[in-house]
C-alpha positions in Angstrom: 56.8 18.1 -27.9 56.6 21.4 -29.4 57.5 21.9 -33.0 57.9 25.1 -35.0 59.4 26.2 -38.2 59.8 29.4 -40.3 60.1 29.3 -43.9 63.2 31.2 -45.6 62.6 34.1 -47.8 64.4 36.3 -50.5 67.5 35.0 -52.2 68.5 32.7 -49.5 65.4 30.5 -50.3 67.3 28.9 -53.0 69.7 27.5 -50.4 67.7 27.3 -47.3 64.0 25.6 -46.9 63.3 27.0 -43.3 64.5 27.0 -39.7 62.9 24.8 -37.3 63.1 24.1 -33.4 61.5 21.4 -31.4 61.4 21.1 -27.5 60.9 17.8 -25.4 59.4 17.8 -21.9 60.0 15.6 -19.0 60.2 12.4 -21.3 62.4 11.6 -24.2 61.2 11.3 -27.7 61.5 8.6 -30.4 61.2 9.9 -34.0 61.8 8.2 -37.4 63.0 10.7 -40.1 62.0 10.0 -43.4 64.1 10.6 -46.6 62.9 14.1 -48.1 65.6 15.5 -50.2 67.1 18.0 -47.5 69.9 18.1 -45.1 70.0 19.7 -41.7 72.3 21.6 -39.1 70.9 20.7 -35.8 71.7 22.4 -32.4 71.1 20.3 -29.3 70.5 22.2 -26.2 70.0 21.5 -22.6 69.9 23.9 -19.9 70.3 26.6 -22.4 73.7 25.2 -23.3 75.0 23.5 -26.6 75.5 19.9 -26.0 76.0 18.9 -29.7 76.1 20.5 -33.3 75.3 18.1 -36.1 75.4 18.4 -40.0 73.6 15.8 -41.8 73.8 14.8 -45.2 71.0 13.7 -47.7 68.8 10.6 -46.4 67.9 7.9 -48.7 66.5 5.6 -45.8 64.4 6.3 -42.8 66.3 6.8 -39.7 65.4 6.4 -36.1 66.3 9.6 -33.8 66.0 9.9 -29.8 65.9 13.4 -28.6 66.6 13.4 -24.7 64.1 14.9 -22.2 64.1 18.6 -21.6 65.9 19.3 -24.8 65.6 21.9 -27.3 66.7 21.7 -30.9 67.5 24.5 -33.0 67.9 23.8 -36.8 68.2 24.8 -40.3 66.8 22.6 -43.2 68.9 23.1 -46.3 68.2 22.5 -50.0 71.0 20.6 -51.8 72.4 23.7 -53.6 73.5 25.0 -50.0 76.5 22.3 -49.9 78.6 25.0 -51.7 78.0 26.9 -48.4 80.1 24.4 -46.4 83.2 24.0 -48.5 85.0 22.3 -45.7 82.7 19.1 -46.0 82.5 16.4 -48.6 78.7 15.7 -48.5 79.3 12.7 -50.9 80.6 11.0 -47.8 78.0 12.4 -45.6 75.1 10.6 -47.3 72.8 8.8 -45.0 74.8 9.8 -41.9 75.9 13.0 -39.8 79.3 14.7 -38.6 79.6 16.2 -35.0 80.9 19.9 -35.5 82.7 22.0 -32.8 80.5 23.9 -30.5 81.6 27.2 -31.9 80.8 26.2 -35.6 79.6 29.3 -37.1 80.1 31.3 -34.0 77.0 29.7 -32.4 78.7 29.5 -29.1 78.1 33.4 -28.8 74.4 33.5 -30.3 71.9 34.0 -27.8 70.1 30.5 -28.7 66.9 32.1 -28.8 65.0 30.7 -31.8 64.5 34.1 -33.8 68.1 35.1 -33.0 69.4 31.7 -34.2 67.4 32.1 -37.5 69.0 35.3 -37.9 72.4 34.6 -36.9 72.5 31.6 -39.3 71.1 33.7 -42.3 73.8 36.3 -41.5 76.5 33.4 -41.5 75.1 32.0 -44.7 75.1 35.5 -46.6 78.5 35.9 -45.5 79.5 32.6 -47.0 77.6 33.6 -50.2 79.8 36.6 -50.4 82.7 34.4 -50.5 81.4 32.8 -53.5 83.0 34.4 -56.8 79.8 33.2 -58.9 76.9 30.9 -58.1 75.9 28.6 -61.1 72.6 29.8 -62.1 72.0 26.7 -64.0 71.9 24.7 -60.6 69.3 27.1 -59.0 67.1 26.6 -62.0 67.8 22.7 -61.8 66.6 22.6 -58.1 63.6 24.9 -58.7 62.6 22.5 -61.2 63.0 19.5 -59.0 61.9 20.8 -55.6 58.7 22.9 -56.8 57.8 19.6 -58.2 57.6 20.8 -62.0 58.9 17.8 -63.3 60.9 14.6 -62.8 62.0 14.2 -66.1 65.9 14.0 -66.7 65.6 15.2 -70.1 63.4 18.2 -69.3 65.6 19.1 -66.4 68.6 19.2 -68.7 66.5 21.4 -71.2 65.5 23.9 -68.4 68.8 24.1 -66.7 70.9 24.3 -70.1 73.1 21.5 -68.5 73.4 18.1 -70.3 72.0 14.9 -68.7 75.5 13.7 -68.0 76.5 16.9 -66.3 73.7 16.5 -64.1 74.1 12.9 -63.1 77.8 13.7 -62.6 77.0 16.6 -60.4 74.7 14.4 -58.2 77.1 11.7 -57.9 80.3 13.5 -57.1 78.5 16.4 -54.8 75.8 14.2 -53.0 77.0 10.7 -53.3 73.7 9.5 -55.0 72.4 9.3 -58.5 69.9 11.8 -60.0 67.3 9.0 -60.3 67.4 8.2 -56.6 67.0 11.9 -55.6 64.2 12.5 -58.0 62.4 9.3 -56.4 62.9 10.6 -53.0 61.5 14.2 -53.8 58.7 12.4 -55.5 58.0 10.3 -52.5 58.0 13.5 -50.3 55.5 15.0 -52.1 53.1 12.0 -51.0 53.6 12.7 -47.2 51.0 15.4 -47.0 48.6 12.6 -48.5 49.8 10.1 -45.9 49.5 12.8 -43.0 45.6 13.1 -44.4 45.2 9.2 -44.3 45.1 9.2 -48.0 47.2 5.8 -48.9 47.1 6.5 -52.7 48.2 9.9 -54.1 46.7 10.3 -57.3 48.6 11.5 -60.5 52.1 10.8 -58.8 52.7 7.0 -59.5 51.8 4.6 -62.3 49.4 2.7 -59.7 49.2 1.7 -56.2 51.4 -1.3 -56.3 54.3 1.0 -57.7 53.7 3.5 -54.9 53.7 0.8 -52.2 56.9 -0.7 -53.8 58.6 2.7 -53.8 57.8 3.9 -50.2 58.8 0.7 -48.8 62.1 0.9 -50.9 63.0 4.2 -49.2 61.3 4.0 -45.6 60.9 0.0 -45.1 57.4 0.7 -44.1 53.8 0.5 -46.0 51.8 3.4 -46.5 49.2 2.3 -44.1 51.9 2.1 -41.1 53.3 5.5 -42.1 49.7 7.1 -42.2 48.9 5.8 -38.9 51.7 7.7 -37.3 51.4 6.0 -34.0 52.7 8.3 -31.1 53.7 10.8 -33.7 56.7 8.5 -34.8 57.0 10.3 -37.8 57.7 14.1 -37.4 57.4 15.0 -41.1 53.8 13.7 -41.1 52.9 15.1 -37.8 53.9 18.8 -39.0 52.0 18.2 -42.2 48.6 17.6 -40.7 45.9 20.1 -41.4 43.4 21.4 -38.7 
């Protein structure tokens, strides 16, 4: 299995975390995807032909995924604000699931399906979608900067920084993403510890009240203990495998 990702830069980085690709060899690969606060568009290729295109919602649970042998995945990982670039989809109903798209979605059927070209093609598509927007609510840009850059997980502080009320933020999350703000903050906080787990550090300092609280939270959203996750047997947890330091 080979994995590579390229982080998105510029204004689009408010909406996109990265483009990524993965190739399997002569054997299929079983992975468990951990909740991380993002959603993905995934193109599955075999024999250089599109087999399937999927758009996921945000995950609040761990999900088992099997990728067939001799398969290439081309994908883009989105920040929640990017939902406005997919106006035909209700992400409220996509929570913890995915929808299969037509093979010519975003004209991907005429894309060269080379990873760099895929990234460029999708960026151009998203910029076109952005141009259709009359205005992007700058308060929400600030809101997700505060959350995803781990500046704070306090609802009150988020409201002050974003110039939105707590009620407005909670309503936005429940109606747009199908989950409470508190749940989303818990998932992002959990994601910040994945790098620790990849390094075999079972208790991240300064993130949770104590180790018991951390174990309870990680079992709640992944169904597994920190020890099981950190072992990452057979690279089961792709996100942890890609976070390993040399």
